[in-house]
C-alpha positions in Angstrom: 126.0 121.8 155.2 124.0 124.9 154.3 123.9 126.6 151.0 126.2 129.4 151.9 128.3 127.8 154.7 130.5 125.3 152.7 134.1 125.8 153.6 135.5 128.5 151.4 132.3 129.1 149.5 131.6 132.6 150.8 135.1 134.0 150.0 135.1 132.6 146.5 131.5 133.9 145.9 132.5 137.4 147.0 135.7 137.4 144.9 133.9 135.9 141.9 131.1 138.5 142.0 133.7 141.3 142.2 135.4 139.8 139.1 132.1 139.6 137.2 131.5 143.2 138.1 135.0 144.2 136.8 134.5 142.3 133.6 131.1 143.9 133.0 132.5 147.4 133.6 135.4 146.8 131.1 133.4 145.3 128.3 130.8 148.0 128.4 133.8 150.4 128.1 135.2 148.3 125.2 131.8 148.3 123.4 131.6 152.0 123.9 135.1 152.6 122.5 134.4 150.2 119.6 131.2 152.1 118.7 133.4 155.2 118.2 135.0 153.4 115.2 131.6 152.8 113.6 128.9 150.1 113.6 131.0 147.6 111.7 133.8 147.9 114.2 131.5 147.4 117.2 129.9 144.3 115.5 133.4 142.9 114.8 134.5 143.3 118.5 131.3 141.6 119.7 131.6 138.8 117.2 135.2 138.1 117.7 134.5 137.5 121.4 131.5 135.2 120.8 133.1 132.8 118.3 135.6 131.2 120.7 132.8 130.7 123.2 131.0 128.4 120.8 134.1 126.8 119.3 136.3 126.1 122.3 133.9 125.5 125.2 133.9 121.7 124.8 137.7 121.7 124.8 137.5 123.7 128.1 135.5 120.9 129.6 138.2 118.3 128.7 140.9 120.6 130.0 139.2 121.1 133.4 138.6 117.3 133.8 142.2 116.5 133.0 144.0 119.4 134.8 141.5 120.0 137.6 138.5 122.3 137.9 140.1 124.8 140.3 143.5 124.8 138.5 141.8 125.5 135.2 139.9 128.5 136.6 143.0 129.8 138.4 145.1 129.5 135.2 142.5 131.4 133.1 142.2 134.1 135.8 146.0 134.6 135.9 146.0 134.9 132.1 143.2 137.5 132.3 145.2 139.5 134.9 148.0 139.8 132.3 145.7 140.6 129.4 143.8 143.3 131.3 147.0 144.8 132.8 148.6 145.0 129.4 145.5 146.5 127.9 145.3 149.1 130.7 148.9 150.2 129.9 148.4 150.0 126.1 145.2 152.1 126.2 146.9 155.0 127.8 146.6 157.8 125.3 143.8 156.0 123.4 143.1 152.5 122.2 143.4 151.4 118.6 140.8 149.1 117.1 143.2 146.2 116.9 143.6 146.4 120.6 139.9 146.1 121.2 139.7 143.1 118.8 142.7 141.4 120.4 141.2 141.8 123.9 137.8 140.5 122.7 139.5 137.4 121.1 141.7 136.7 124.1 138.8 137.2 126.6 136.5 135.0 124.6 139.1 132.2 124.4 139.8 132.3 128.1 136.1 132.4 129.0 135.5 129.4 126.8 138.2 127.4 128.6 137.0 128.6 132.1 133.2 128.5 131.9 132.8 124.7 132.1 134.8 124.6 135.3 133.0 127.6 136.8 129.6 126.1 136.0 130.2 123.1 138.3 132.3 124.8 141.0 129.4 125.2 143.5 129.0 121.4 143.5 132.5 121.0 144.9 131.2 122.4 148.2 128.7 119.5 148.7 125.5 118.2 147.2 123.2 119.5 150.0 121.1 122.6 148.9 122.9 122.6 145.5 119.9 124.4 143.9 120.1 127.2 146.5 123.8 127.5 146.2 123.7 127.8 142.4 120.9 130.3 142.6 122.9 132.4 145.0 125.8 132.4 142.6 123.5 133.3 139.7 121.8 136.1 141.6 125.1 137.6 142.8 126.6 137.5 139.4 123.5 139.0 137.8 123.5 141.9 140.2 127.2 142.5 139.3 126.4 142.3 135.5 123.5 144.8 136.0 125.6 147.3 138.0 128.7 147.0 135.7 127.5 149.0 132.7 126.3 151.9 134.8 129.7 152.0 136.7 131.5 151.6 133.4 129.8 154.6 131.9 130.9 156.7 135.0 134.5 155.4 135.1 135.1 155.8 131.4 134.4 159.5 131.8 136.8 159.7 134.7 139.8 157.6 133.5 138.9 155.9 130.3 139.9 152.4 129.3 143.1 152.4 131.4 141.0 152.8 134.5 138.3 150.2 133.6 140.9 147.7 132.4 143.0 148.2 135.5 140.0 147.6 137.7 139.2 144.4 135.8 142.8 143.2 136.3 142.5 143.8 140.0 139.3 141.9 140.3 140.7 139.0 138.4 143.7 139.0 140.8 141.2 138.9 143.7 139.4 135.9 142.4 142.7 134.2 141.6 143.8 134.7 145.2 140.5 133.2 146.4 141.0 130.1 144.2 144.5 129.6 145.4 143.4 129.8 149.1 140.1 127.9 148.9 140.1 124.1 149.1 136.6 122.8 148.1 135.9 119.7 150.2 134.5 117.6 147.3 136.9 118.5 144.5 137.5 115.4 142.3 141.0 114.4 141.4 142.0 115.3 137.8 141.4 112.5 135.3 144.6 111.1 133.8 144.9 112.0 130.1 143.8 109.0 128.1 143.8 109.4 124.3 143.1 112.6 122.3 140.8 115.5 123.2 138.4 114.1 120.6 138.2 110.8 122.4 137.6 112.5 125.8 134.8 114.6 124.2 133.3 111.4 122.7 133.5 109.7 126.0 131.7 112.6 127.7 129.0 112.7 125.0 128.3 109.0 125.3 128.1 109.2 129.1 125.7 112.2 128.8 123.5 110.3 126.4 123.3 107.4 128.8 122.7 109.4 131.9 118.9 109.7 132.6 117.5 113.2 132.3 120.6 114.8 130.7 119.6 114.9 127.1 116.1 116.5 127.9 117.9 119.2 130.0 120.2 120.0 127.1 117.2 120.1 124.7 115.4 122.5 127.0 118.4 124.8 127.5 119.0 124.9 123.7 115.4 126.0 123.2 115.6 128.7 125.8 118.9 130.0 124.4 117.6 130.0 120.8 114.6 132.1 121.9 115.3 134.3 124.8 118.7 135.8 124.0 117.8 136.7 120.4 114.6 138.2 121.8 116.4 140.5 124.1 119.3 141.3 121.8 117.5 141.6 118.5 113.7 141.4 118.4 113.1 143.8 121.4 115.3 146.7 120.0 113.6 146.2 116.6 110.2 146.3 118.2 111.1 149.4 120.2 112.2 151.3 117.1 109.0 150.2 115.2 106.9 151.5 118.0 108.7 154.8 118.4 110.2 154.0 121.8 113.3 155.9 122.8 116.6 154.2 123.6 116.0 154.8 127.3 112.5 153.3 127.1 113.7 150.3 125.2 116.5 149.9 127.7 113.9 150.0 130.5 111.9 147.2 128.9 115.0 145.1 128.3 116.1 145.6 131.9 112.8 144.0 133.0 114.2 140.6 131.8 117.2 140.9 134.2 114.9 142.1 137.0 112.5 139.3 136.6 115.2 136.7 136.5 116.9 138.2 139.5 113.8 138.1 141.6 113.3 134.5 140.8 116.9 133.5 141.6 116.7 135.3 144.9 113.6 133.4 145.8 115.3 130.1 144.9 118.4 131.1 146.8 116.3 131.4 149.9 113.6 128.7 149.5 115.1 126.2 147.1 114.2 125.3 143.5 110.6 125.3 142.4 108.7 122.1 142.3 108.6 120.3 139.0 105.1 121.3 137.9 105.9 124.9 138.7 109.2 124.8 136.9 107.7 123.2 133.8 105.1 126.0 133.6 108.0 128.6 133.3 108.2 128.5 129.5 104.5 128.9 129.3 104.6 132.0 131.4 107.5 133.3 129.3 105.6 132.6 126.1 102.6 134.5 127.5 104.9 137.4 128.1 106.1 137.4 124.5 102.6 137.2 123.3 101.6 140.1 125.4 104.6 142.1 123.9 103.4 141.3 120.4 99.8 142.4 121.1 100.3 145.6 123.0 102.6 148.5 122.4 102.5 150.5 125.7 105.8 150.8 127.6 104.4 149.5 130.8 103.0 146.5 129.0 106.5 145.9 127.6 108.0 146.0 131.0 105.5 143.5 132.4 105.8 141.2 129.4 109.6 141.0 129.4 109.6 140.7 133.2 107.4 137.6 132.7 110.0 136.3 130.3 112.7 136.7 132.9 110.6 135.1 135.7 109.4 132.2 133.5 112.7 131.2 132.0 114.6 131.5 135.3 111.8 129.4 136.9 112.8 126.6 134.6 116.6 127.0 134.6 116.9 127.1 138.4 115.2 123.7 138.4 117.0 122.2 135.4 120.6 123.2 136.0 121.0 121.9 139.6 119.3 118.6 138.5 121.8 118.4 135.6 124.8 119.1 137.7 123.7 116.6 140.4 123.5 113.8 137.8 126.9 114.5 136.4 129.6 111.8 137.1 132.3 113.3 139.3 135.0 112.4 136.8 133.2 114.3 134.0 131.9 117.4 135.8 133.5 119.9 133.4 132.8 118.0 130.2 129.1 117.8 131.1 129.2 121.5 132.0 130.7 122.3 128.6 127.7 120.7 127.0 125.3 123.1 128.8 127.6 126.0 127.9 127.5 125.0 124.2 123.7 124.6 124.4 123.6 128.3 125.6 126.0 129.8 123.1 125.7 127.8 119.9 122.0 128.2 119.2 122.3 132.0 119.4 124.6 132.0 116.4 122.1 130.2 114.4 118.8 131.6 115.7 119.8 135.3 115.6 120.1 135.7 111.8 116.9 133.5 111.3 115.0 135.7 113.8 116.4 138.8 112.1 115.0 137.5 108.7 111.6 137.0 110.3 111.7 140.4 111.9 112.4 141.8 108.4 109.0 140.6 107.4 107.2 141.6 110.5 108.4 142.0 114.1 105.3 140.3 115.3 106.3 137.2 113.2 109.6 137.1 115.0 107.9 137.4 118.4 105.6 134.5 117.4 108.6 132.4 116.5 110.1 133.1 119.9 106.9 132.1 121.7 106.7 128.8 119.7 110.4 128.0 120.6 109.6 128.7 124.3 106.6 126.4 124.3 108.7 123.7 122.5 110.9 123.4 125.6 108.0 122.2 127.7 108.0 118.5 126.6 111.7 118.2 127.3 111.3 119.9 130.7 108.3 117.7 131.5 110.4 114.6 130.7 113.1 115.7 133.2 110.4 116.2 135.8 108.9 112.8 135.2 112.3 111.1 135.5 113.0 113.0 138.7 109.7 111.8 140.2 110.4 108.2 139.2 113.9 108.4 140.5 112.9 109.8 143.9 110.1 107.2 144.3 112.4 104.2 143.6 113.9 103.0 146.9 116.6 101.2 145.0 117.9 104.2 143.2 121.2 105.7 144.1 121.9 109.4 143.9 124.7 110.5 141.6 125.4 113.6 143.6 
């Protein structure tokens, strides 16, 4: 079965991409509206959305394994239809700050419950070409996220928050309909509830620790999250201000990260994941880009440097994530997925203030810290690659896909 021909995969991918686009449009509009209340208000709205993602994502993994992956996604999408429809109506005539905070909190909660299931959904269409299928999802969603803010800026000027929230509600309804109609051929049966949520989490953690290659993948993902996201969200804007770049110039440099990653995911979607030695070299390429950003101040150098960060980090993740999903026990798909989600969100909450403190001393110091963190992911990635080579050369090994 090809990467894009699994039964029902294409309709779900199209609807899912539309939903990501609608979400990106709305939350650009919400951020814009929050900024109108001041910097503290804008920070509050962003923070209130991020906290549930870190706190509840493990519970989302247990929920999806117990209730069912597709059912969990459908329930969360149905709830988001109601949230966004209510927000669209409530925002007519202008949105109060408490509305923005409430939407951020509800959205963050539902995303936390949904993401573990969404992360493994492509595997339900078969194990063949899983790396290409996951890269196709990643590239489609990335294009949607890139287009969303530009569309949001246009729509908020022609209909405001009611229009953007109404669009988001419609796209959530679309992906809900796709989930109700699609029947993935390899969807596991829900696991009967046995014991408390904490016991299920502990069972998943023990299984992850025993599964070869899983812990190194989580370590590598943690390192990438602790370095790349704070780089783009914090260190890069600070570097731009220090160097006298305009907001548009800094945005151009920041966008190179998305562009570099998108190019790499499109290549993987067509040709498959990079070989292990190439993938392991990804953090080295990304660290070289950060070093280049620290040494040179020209705009074109910044674009090249951050583009290398996007290419290098995506080079590794497009190898690691399919390998991780392929090794996941079918009865624990969502719980294993929740661990990768936590590895991507939790470190950012810790690394961002620390990187901010380093940048307060010298932006180049912060960039040096990012480069070191990127290089620190190489041993874990190399361990995953070695285990994959041993596994593939062992004629008695049995694939867990």
